[in-house]
C-alpha positions in Angstrom: -13.6 -58.3 11.4 -12.9 -55.3 9.1 -15.6 -54.3 6.7 -14.5 -52.7 3.4 -16.7 -49.9 2.3 -16.5 -48.9 -1.3 -17.1 -45.2 -1.9 -18.9 -44.6 -5.1 -18.6 -41.2 -6.7 -20.9 -40.1 -9.5 -18.6 -38.3 -11.9 -21.5 -36.5 -13.5 -22.6 -35.0 -10.2 -19.1 -33.9 -9.4 -18.7 -32.2 -12.8 -22.1 -30.5 -12.3 -21.0 -29.2 -8.9 -17.8 -27.9 -10.4 -19.7 -26.2 -13.2 -22.1 -24.6 -10.7 -19.2 -23.4 -8.6 -17.4 -22.0 -11.7 -20.5 -20.2 -12.8 -20.9 -18.7 -9.3 -17.3 -17.5 -9.3 -17.6 -15.9 -12.7 -20.8 -14.2 -11.9 -19.4 -12.8 -8.6 -16.2 -11.6 -10.3 -18.2 -9.9 -13.0 -20.3 -8.1 -10.4 -17.3 -6.9 -8.5 -15.5 -5.9 -11.7 -18.4 -3.7 -12.7 -18.1 -1.5 -9.6 -16.4 1.7 -10.5 -13.5 2.8 -8.3 -11.7 6.0 -8.6 -8.0 5.9 -8.0 -7.0 7.8 -4.8 -3.9 9.9 -4.4 -1.4 8.4 -2.2 0.1 10.3 0.7 3.2 11.3 -1.3 1.4 12.5 -4.4 -1.0 14.5 -2.3 1.8 16.5 -0.6 4.4 16.2 -3.3 5.8 19.7 -3.3 6.2 20.0 0.4 8.0 16.7 0.5 10.2 17.4 -2.5 11.2 20.8 -0.9 12.1 19.1 2.4 14.0 16.2 0.6 16.0 18.9 -1.3 17.0 20.6 1.9 18.0 17.3 3.4 20.0 16.3 0.3 21.9 19.6 0.3 22.8 19.1 4.0 24.0 15.6 3.1 26.2 16.9 0.3 27.6 19.6 2.6 28.4 16.9 5.2 30.1 14.7 2.6 32.2 17.7 1.4 33.1 19.4 4.6 32.9 16.8 7.4 32.6 19.4 10.1 30.7 19.2 13.3 28.3 22.0 12.2 27.5 20.2 8.9 26.9 17.0 10.9 24.5 18.8 13.2 22.7 20.4 10.3 22.3 17.0 8.6 20.8 15.5 11.8 18.4 18.5 12.1 17.3 18.2 8.5 16.9 14.5 8.8 14.7 14.9 11.9 12.7 17.7 10.2 12.2 15.5 7.1 10.9 12.7 9.3 8.5 15.1 11.1 7.2 16.3 7.7 6.6 12.8 6.5 4.8 11.8 9.6 2.6 14.9 9.4 1.8 14.3 5.7 0.9 10.7 6.3 -1.3 11.7 9.3 -3.1 14.3 7.2 -3.7 11.8 4.4 -4.9 9.1 6.8 -7.3 11.6 8.4 -8.6 12.6 4.9 -9.2 9.0 4.0 -10.9 8.2 7.3 -13.2 11.2 6.9 -14.2 10.0 3.5 -15.4 6.7 4.8 
């Protein structure tokens, strides 16, 4: 024998719970929004000139490779690409160390 159970929800109590929850969310959001945060330099901005110099060297080697298509220009391009990657890794590592030391 199956018994049917009628669930009775009080609409007023549900609306009250929703209002309470809404007020809590608004209050918490306002508290978080009031915290002042300073924008941090990203890793590229912090070492912009070093990176731009290295990118320029790589771009010149790339243009030389496109123009001449010699073995020497290809080797030079590979070397400048590897050096650019090394510089980027070093800059990112320095930036991560700087951020970690601030915490």
